N, C-alpha and C positions, 0 to 999 in steps of 0.2 A: 130393535129388531125382534120380531116375534119368533117363538119356538117353532121348529119344524118336526113333525111326526113322521117317522119312517116305519113302514110295516113290511114284513116279509113272510112268505109262505113257502112250503115245500113243493114237491113234485106235482106238476099238472099233466095228467094224461087225459086229453080231451078228444076221445075217439068215437064215442057213440053219438047218435043223432039227438038233437035237442039238449046238448050238454049245458047250455047256459043257465037253464033253470035251476040246476043243482047248486049254483052259487047263492041262491036266494037267502038261506038262513044267515050267511056271513056277509052278504052284500053291504049292509049298512056300515059295518066295521071296516071292511076293505075300502069303501069309498071315503071313510073318514080320514084316511092317511093323506098327508101332503105328498108322500111318495110311497107307492105300494109296489112291491117287487115280487115277481113269480118266477118259476122255473119250468120251462117247456121241456118235457122229458123225451118226446118222440117227434120225428119229422112230420111235417104237414105238407103233402104234395100230391098232385095227381099224375106226376110223370117220373116218379122215382123208380129205382131198381135196386135190388139187394147188392150192397157193396161191403157187407161185413159177413164173413163166413162163420163167425162164432154162433153157437146155438142160441145165444140170448139176443139175437137181432130182433127188431120189431118192424112190423109192416107200417106203411104210411097211414096217417090220419087225414081226414079231409081238411084242406086249407080253410074252408069257410067256418070250421069249428073254432078258429081263433077269433072270429068276429065278435064273440061274446065278451071278450076280455075288457074292452074299454068301459062298458056299462057295469062290469063287476068291480071297477075301480083301479085296474092295473095301469101303471105308468111305465114300468120297466120290466122286461122279461129276459132272463138269461137262457141261452141255448147251448151251453158248453158242457156236454156230458158224454157218457159212454155210448149213447145212441145217436149222436149228432150226425154221423156219416153213414148210418145204416141204410139210407136210401140214396146215397151218392150226392153228387154236386147239386142236383135239383132239390133233393131233400133238405139240404142246408139253405140254399138260396130262396126257395119258395117259402120256407118257414119264416126266414128273416124278412123277406119282402112283404108277406102278408101282415106280419106284426107291424112293420113300419107304415103300411097303408092304413092301419087302424090307429095310427098316432102313438104307437108304443115303441119306446126306445129299446134297443137290444144291446147285449154284451155277451162275451164268452165264445162267440162263433163269428165266422166271416168267410169271405171269398179266398182269403189267404191269411197267413199268420199275423201280418201287420194289422189287418182289419179285425181279426179275432181278438187281439190283445187290447183293442181300444175300449175304454170304458164308456158307459152311457153317461153323458154329461147333462146336467139340468140345474136349474136355479129355482129356489123356492124362498119367498119372503126375504130376499136379499142374501140368502146363503147359497153357496155353490156346492153341488154334490157330484161325485164320480162313483159309479157303480161298476165294479169289476167282477168277472167270473173266470174261474180256471177249473179244468178237469184234472183231477189228481189220481184217477184210477185207470185211465186208458179206455179201450184198447188204442194202440198206436194208430190204427186205421182211422180212428175218429179225429185225430189231431190235424190241425192245419199246418201248412208249410208255405214257403214262398210261392209255390206253384199249385197249391191244393187247398180247397175249401175244407173247413173243419173247425175244431175247437181249440181255444187257447188252453195251455196245459202247464202243470208242474208235474214232472215225472218222478214216480216212486218205483223202486225196484226191490223185489222180495228175494231173499236168499234163504235156502232151506239147508238145515244142518242135522245130521244124524249122529247120535252118540255111538252107534255101532260101526265097527270097522269093516263094513262090507258095502260095496257099490249097490245103489238102487234100494237101499233100506228105507223104510218109512221114516221121514224126518221127525225129529223130536222138537225142533225149534224153527220158527220162521222169523227172520229179521228183515224189516223193511227200512230201507234207507232212501233219502231224498236226494235227487240229482241237484247239485249245487248250481249248475248253470241255469236250469229252468227256474229254480227257486229265486235266484238272483234277478232274473228277468222280471218276475212278479214284484219283487221288492223294489226294484228301480222304478217300475211303472207307478207303484203306489207313492213312493217318495217324491217322484216328479210332480204328481198332481197335488199331493199334500203341500209341496212348496209353492204351488200356484194358488193356494187358498181354498182348495176343495176339501170338503169332508168326504172321506173315502169309506165306502161300504164294500166289503169283499165277500163274494159268494163263491163257495167251493163245492164241487162235486167230488165227494171224498168218503172214505170209510169202507167197512166190510158189510155187505148186505145182510140184513136180518140179525146182525150181531149187536149186542147192547154195550159192548166195550168201546172206549175211545182209545185207539191204538197210538203208540208213541210217535209214529211218523206224522199222525194228524196234528199232534201238539207242536211238532217242529214247524209245520206249514202255517197253522193258525197263529202261533206265537210270532212267527216271522212277519205275518201280515200286520199284526198289531204293532210290533217293533218298528215297522216301516211307516206306520201312521194311520192304520185302519181305525175307524171309530166304532165299527160294528162288524162282526163276522157271522155269516149265516151259511149253513152247510145242508146239502141234500145228497140223495142217492140211495141210502140204506133201506128206504121204504118203511122204516119204523123210526120214531123219534128216539133221540138219545139225550144225554145229560147236557146241562148248561153250566158254563164256568165263567169266571171273571178274571181277566188277566190285565194287570196294570190299569184297572178301572174300566176295561172294555168288555162288553158281553160277547161271549162266543157260544152260539147255539150250535152244538156239535152235530145235530141233525134235526131238521124240521119235519122229516118224515113225509108222509103223503098229505096232500091237501085234497084236491079233486082229481081222482085217478080212476076213471071208469073206462073200461075197454072190453070189446068183444073178441080180442085177438086170441084168447085161449079157448074160445068156444068153437074150435074148428072140427070139421068132420074127419073121418079116417083118410080121406083122399086129398085133404087140403095140402097145397104146397107149403103153406106156412107151418103146418105140423111137421112136414118132412124136413124143413129147414131147422125147426126147433129141436128136432131129435137127431140132427146130423152131428156125429162125433167122430171125425176121421182119425183121431189120434188115440182112441180108447183101445189100446192093446195091453193085455195084462202085464206084459213085461215092463211097460213104462208108465202105466196108470194103475196104481195100487187099488185093489178092489174096493176098499172102504171109501175111496174118493169118487168112485163112479156114480153116475146118476142114471137110473133106468129110464127116467122120463123127466121132461121139463114141465109137464103139466102139474099145476098146483091146485089142490082141492080148494074150492071156495069155502073155506072153513067158517067164514062169517055168515054165509047164507045171503049176502048182499048180491043182487044181480050185477054182473059185469065188474065185480070187485074181486081181484084175484090175490089179495094180500091177507095178512094174518089178523087175528082178533086184536093182538097187541097194537097193530098199526091204526086202530080206530081212535086211539088217543093221539091227538095232534094239537097244533097251536098256530096262532098268528103272532109272530115275533114283533116286538115294538121297541123303538128307541126314539127318544126325544132329544133334539139338538138345539142348543141356544147359541148365542153369539160367541160364547167362550168354550163351546164343545158340548159333550154329552151331559144332559140334565138328568135323565132317568131312563131306565130300561125295564122291560118286563114282557108279558105275553098275555094274550087272550086264550084261555084254554078252550079247546074244541073237542067234539066227539063225533065220529062218523055215524050218521043216522042209518036206519035200516034200508034206505035206498041209496046210500053213498054220498049224502050231503055232509060236508064239513060244517058242523053246527056249533056255534059258541055256547058254552055252558057256564053256569055260575056256581059260586061256593055252596049255596043252599040246595044245589041239585047235583048233577053229574060232575060238576067242576071239582068238587072235593076229591073224587076218585082220580080225575085226570091229574091234579096236582100231586097226589100221592104217587102216581105213576112216575112223574118226573123226579120226585125225591128218591124213589127207588133206583131210577136210572142214574142219578148222581152217585148213589151209594155203590152201585155196581162199577161205575167208572172211577171210584175213589175220589170223587169231587165233593165239596161241602154240600150238605143237604139242608142247611139252615139259612140259605140265602134268599128264600122265597117268603113272601107275605102277601095277603090279600089287600086290595084297595078297599075303600069304605063301603061300596055297594056290592062287593064280592063278584065283580065282573072281570077284573084284571088281577093278574099275579105280578107283583113287583119283585125286582131282583136287586138285592143289596150290592152296591158297586165297590164298597171299600175292601 
C-alpha cells in the first residue's frame, strides 16, 4: 500500500474577479497532494440576505469564484465557521452546491445539523479518509440545528471575573470552558469513523483573532480530537498563523492563518449598506460596554499595502500543512513555508530565501505559546520543514 500525502491550507476568501490566477505560485504543490483541503471563509451566493446582525458579517462572494478550486488542486473544502450563515440558507446551500458541482467534497456545514456533522469521505491508494470540521467560536446564529442550515459546532463559553467587589467592574480574568455535550458529539463522530477503518483529519474553526497565544480551551478540543483517533488536526479563523505542537505523535497546526484571502468588502464608500452594517453596534452603551473595549470602526488599514488584502503584515507568513500516511498510520509531518506576495499570492519559499524568516516566525509563535521550538528541521533541498513527532 502506497503512502498518501494530505495537504491543508488556511482561510480562502475568494471575492475579487479573476481570483484563480493568484493560486499560481502554489499550484504545483497543492496539486501534488493526494488529498488537499481548504477552508471556505465566506458564503458564495447570488441570492443571499444578511442573517447575522453582528458587525463582523460579510457580504456574499460570487459562486463562480469557487470554480477555480479544482484546477488549484483542492479535493475537500470545509465551510463550518463564524460566517457560514451570514447570508442565510441560500448562502449555505449555494456555497455547498457549487463546491459539489466542481467535484469538491464538503464538510462542516449542511442543510441541518445531521448533514453538517457528516465528514467528507474519500479513498486514496487503498486507504480510507474522513475529513471533519467544527466551528468552535460561534456565533450561535451560524450553527446548524435539526431544522436550520449552518455549521457543525463544538460550543465554548467564556466567563469573566473581576477581583473587585463591584458590579460591572472591568474583568481581570476570562475563563473559557468547553460544553461537554457538543464536545462528546465530535468525539463520538471521530471514534465511529476510526472504528470503521478511516484515517480521521479534523479541521477546527477556533481561537482568538489576531492573537498569537493558544488558549487552554483550544488544547481541550484539539487533544480530545486526537484522543478520539484524529491523525492530523488543522485549525483556522485567526487570520494569522500560530504555533504547531505534537500530541501523542499527532501534529496539531494551531492555526494555518490566511492562504488566499483577497476581498474588496472593506473598500466601501460612505453610503454603502455594507459599511452601515459593519459599523452597527446596537449594544454599545457605556454602562455595559467598557470604553476600552469599544471599537470606533471596523475598518482596518491595509497595512501591508497589498490591494484587497485587509490583514496584518504578520499574516503574510503562512504555510501549506503536510502529513503523510502509510498502512500503519502517520509516517511524517511538516509544512511548506509560504509568504504572501505583494499582490496577495501565497507563495512557497525556500530555506535559502524568505523561507528562513518564515520558519523563524513559527519558532517564535511556538515560544509565545510555550510550545517546543526545536521540533522543526529542513528537508535536504530546503523546500519543506519537517516536524519531529516523538
